[in-house]
N, C-alpha and C positions, 0 to 999 in steps of 0.2 A: 386256513391251514397254517400251522406253525412250522417254520423252517429255520434251520441254522444256516445263516447266510452272511456274507461279508457286506460291509456298508455300501460298497460300490454296486453290488448286485441288488441291494435294497432299493437303490435309485432306479436300476433297470426295471425292477418289478413295479415300482411306482409309476414309471413312464408307461409301461405296458397297460397297467390298470386304468390309467388316465386316457387311454385310447388316443395317444398321440399319433399324428398322421405323417409328420415329417421330422426326421432326425438328421442333423448334420454334425459331423465330428472330425476332429483331427487328434491323433493320439499324443498324449503327454503323461508321463508318470507324475502322480499316481492315479489319475482318473481313467486310464485307458481301458480297464476292464469293465467300466460302465458301458461304453459304446461297443466293446467287443461282444458282450452278452446281448445288447440290443440288436447288433447286426445278425447274430445267430437267431434271435427271435423273429426278425424280419425275413430271414432266409427260409426258416421253417414254416412260416405262416402263422406262428403263434401271435405275432403282432402284425396287423395289416397297416404297414407304414412304408413310406419311401425313405430309404437310407442313403444319404448323399455323402460321398467321400470327397474331401477337398484337400487343398495343398497347404492350408494354414488355418490357425484359429481365427484370424481376421476373416477369412473366407467362410469359415463355419458359421460365424455370427451373421455375416452378410446373407448367407443362404437362408437361414431361418427368418431373417427380416423379410426376405422375399416371400417365403411361404406363409408367414403370419399376416403379411399385408394382403395375401390372397384369401385370408379367412380360415386358415388351417392351423389347428393346434400343433405347436412346434416345440422342439427341445434340442438343447446342446449341453455339452459339459466340457470342463477344462480345469486347469490348475496353474497357479504361479505365473510364469512368463507367458503362458498361453492366454491367461486372463488379461495380462497387460497388453498383449498384442491386439486383443479385442477392444481396447479402450475407446477408440474412435467410434466404433459401431455400438458400443454400450450406450453412449450418449444419444446416438441416432435412434436406437430402439426405444428408449424412454421418451424422447421427444416426439417420436411417431406414434406413441401410445399403443405399443404392441405387447400383448400379454404372454410373452415368451417366458418359460422357466429354464433357468440355467443352474446346473449343479457344479459348484466349485469345490474341489478338494483342496483345502487350505495347505499350501506348500510354501516353504521359504523362497525368497527371491534372491538370486545371485547377482554378482559373485560375492563370496565363493559359492560354487555350485552345491546345492543342498536340496534333497528331495523330501525332506521330512516336515513335520507340522509347524506351521507359523501362519498367523492370520493377517499378516501385513498385506498379502496380495489382495484379498477382498476388501479390507478396510481402506486400501488406497483408491478404491472405486466408489467410495461412499457418496460422492457428490455427482454421480452420473444420473441419478434419478431412479435407480433400481431399488425396489423393496428388498431388504436383506434379512435373512434368518440364519441363526447359528444353532447347530444341532449337537446333541450330547450322545445319542445312542443310534444304533442302526434302525430301531423301530421309529424313532423320531425322524430319521432321514426319509424312510419310505412314506410316512404319513405327511411329511412336509411337502413332498412332491405333489401329492393329491390335493392337499389344502392350498398349495401354491397356485395351482391352476384355477381353483375355485375363486381365490382372492384376486388373482391377476385379471381374470376375465370380468370381475365385477367392477374393478376400478380402472381397467385398461392401462395397467402399468406392468412392466416386467418384474419377475421375482428371481432373486439369486439366493439359493440355499447353500450354506457352507458347512463343512465338517472337516475334522482334523485328519490329515494324511496318516495312513497306516494305523493309527490308534483306532480309527473306525473303518477307513477305506478297505483295508486288507485284514481286518480282524472279524472273526465270525461270532455272531450272537444269535440268540433265539428271537425270531421276528414273526409276528402275526401277519401273514400275507392274506389280505381279505379276498373274498370272492369278487369277481368283476361285477356281478349283479349288485352287490352292495355299493361298489364305487359308482356304478351307473345311477343308483338312487341319489347319491350325494353330489355327483359331478355331471351335470347335463351336457349335451353336445355343445360345442362352441359355434355360435351363430352370430357373428358380429354385424352390427348395423351397416358399417362401411367396410368395403373390401374391394380389391382389384377384380373387376368383372367387365369383360368385353361387351356385354349386353347393357351395362349401366356404367358408361365411362365416367371416371372422376380423375382428378389430378392429386397425386400424393407426392410429398417431399419437395414441393416447389419453393421458389424464392419467397421469403416473407420479409417485408420491409419494416422500418421502424414504426409504422402506423399500426402493426398487428403483433409483432414478435413479442413485445413486452407482455401483452395480454395472454398470449399463448403460454408463456412461462409461468405466469400467475396461475392460470387454470391448472397446469400440471402440479404446481405447488399445492394448490387447494385440494385437488383430488388425492394427492399423496397423503394429506392429513386425514382424509376420509378413512384411510386404512385403520386408523386408531379406533374408529367406531365399527367398521365393517368386519375387521379380523376377529374380534371377540364373538361376533355373531357366527362367523365361519367355524370357530372353535366349538361353539355350542351345538351347531348342526352336525359337526363331525362326531362329537361325543354322543349325540343321539343315535347315530347310525352305527358307530364302531366301538363306543364305550371307553375311548381313551380321551383324556382331558389335556388341553393345551391352553396357553395364554400368552400375552405379550412378554411377560416375565414369569418365572417360577420361584416361589418363596419356599424356603426350607428353614424351619425353626427360627423364624424372625420375631416371634412373639417376645416382647420385652427385651429384645436383643440390644446390647450396648455397643457391640461391634458387629457389623454386617460385612461379610465378604461379597464381592461382586466378581462373577466369573462368566466365561462363555466357552462352549465346547467341552472337551473331555476333561479339562482341569476341574470342571464342576464335580465330577464323580469322586475324585480324590479329596476335594474340598469338603464334601459331605462327611467323609470319614473324619477329617480334622475337626469339623463342627461338632460331631458326636463326641469325640474325645474331649473337646473343650467343655461341652455341656456336662460331661461326666465329672469334670473337675470343678464344676460349679461356676464356670465362666459363661456369661450371657452372650453367646455368639450365635449368629445366624448367617444365612446365605441367600443372595438374590442371583438367580441365573438369568442372564440375558438371552432372549430368543430373538425378538424383533429389534433391529437396530436402525433401520431406515424405513419409515419415518421414526423419529425419536419419541418414545412414549414418556415424555417429560413428566407429566402429572403423575403417572404411575411410579416412576422412579422417585419422585418427591414424596409420595405417600409411603413407599416402603422404606426409604432411607432417611426420611426427614427426622424421625425421632431417635435415630441411633447417635450415640456420642461420637463414634468413629466409623468410617467406611474404609475398607481395605479393598482396593481394586487390583486384580491380577491380570495384566495384559500379556498375551502371547503375541505381541506385535510391537513394532517400534517405528515411530515417526522421528526421523533424525532432526534434532534441534527442538523437539517438543516433548517427546516421551511416549507414554502409552495413549493410544487413541481413545479407548474406552474411558480411561481416567479423565482425560481432557473433556470429553463430552459430558460425563457425569458431574464433574466439577462445575461446568457451565450450567447444567440443569439445576443444581442445588444452590447456585449463587443467589437467586432471588429470595430464598428462605431467610427468615429473621434469625433463627437459631440454627445456623448451618452446621452440619456434621464436619468433623475434622477428617480430611481425606488423605489416606496414605496410598501412594502409587507405587506398585511393584511391577517390574518387568521380569518375566520368567519363562523358561521353556522354549526360547527361540531356537529354530532349526531342529525341532524335535527333541530337545533335551528333556529328560524325564522331570516331572514335577510330582513329588511324592507327598503323601499326607504329612510327613515330617517337615517337608518344606513349608507347607501351608501353615502348620502349627507354629513354625518359626516366624512367619509373617504376622500371625495373630499375636504372638508374644511380643514381637517388636512394637506393634501398634499399641498394645496394652501398656508397655513400659515407657512410651514416649507421649508427651502431651501434644507436641507439635510435629508435623512431618518435615522431612527434608524439602528444600526448595525444588530439587530435581528428583526424578524417580529413583527408587532403589532397585539396583540390578541384583536379583537374588540368585545365589548359587554360582557366581563367577569363579572360574579357575584362574590361577596365576599368582601374582604377587600381592594378594589381599591379606596376607598375614594370618590366614585362618579364619577371617571374617566370613560370614555367610551372605552378607550383602555389602554392596559398594555403590557409592554415588560420587558425583563430581565434587 
């Protein structure tokens, strides 16, 4: 059934279709309407699940750690400071190998207080051991919930799917909401080998000394890398059932491209417009959209970007003292190549600031006009005493 729904409600339907059995939640703008709708689904009987109301995001994550440990498919959602409050339990979830799916609506971190789009919140959790996906559309949001459970339960690691506040969370788009029978065909019931069971007692979360801890972390690292092989298989299986195609990255007009843009989230949509305009002017410009970010699909990045003369990375995030997180990771991935692309790092759209096709065209033109990038990232579209410049760096 095709419906016009908001991104947050796309998540709710994805959870319902995945037959999640436990939902724990604490409200925070702009994710609140995800769990509001899920609570209504639970109350009406549309979703047969236990809805747990808690006093904080830390408790929300802890509650689903308990339910997932008992072998139950579990879900929670949050944003910004709520995700940061979960930080301790995010590490626990990955280390305990629990296949929880979490929806994070990307929102800026204060102060100053800001409720609009910014990907710094999820990117600051990149080393917790969670698989991370970034979504561009409401359809991709719904599909990523379903695929997230299929993937998480294969590798026994949690999945965080992120999408931009308000640009998707509160904006309505046409979404194909599949029949639950289709989803049942794709996503089998969750039946873990190990779970809390009074009839088969085991110990979970106990003390691990130096003689074992190192090997446990290695195994988690090794299994995270398996995602790079397993996720493409999940995508193929999803395409066979639902007809929609996904991959670890999405290429757009990258053939013979001399300049390739790299984007994540909704900036991708306006960047396609800029790419089309540049191509219309005879410029060889393409686009690589990031979807999977943890684990890093390094070989795929190298394959797509390795032949471009210049790479333009647009980060809607900021690591103080470093710059853009995506730019830093891509720069490292390209470093082993003999003929490395010249990488231009741009920061744009922080705190929900609009990034227009004209902005992206300006970044393309800047990269085309300069042989070497600045040492520090370029902050595009700053207001203030920049003398009319469109970009500023230190």
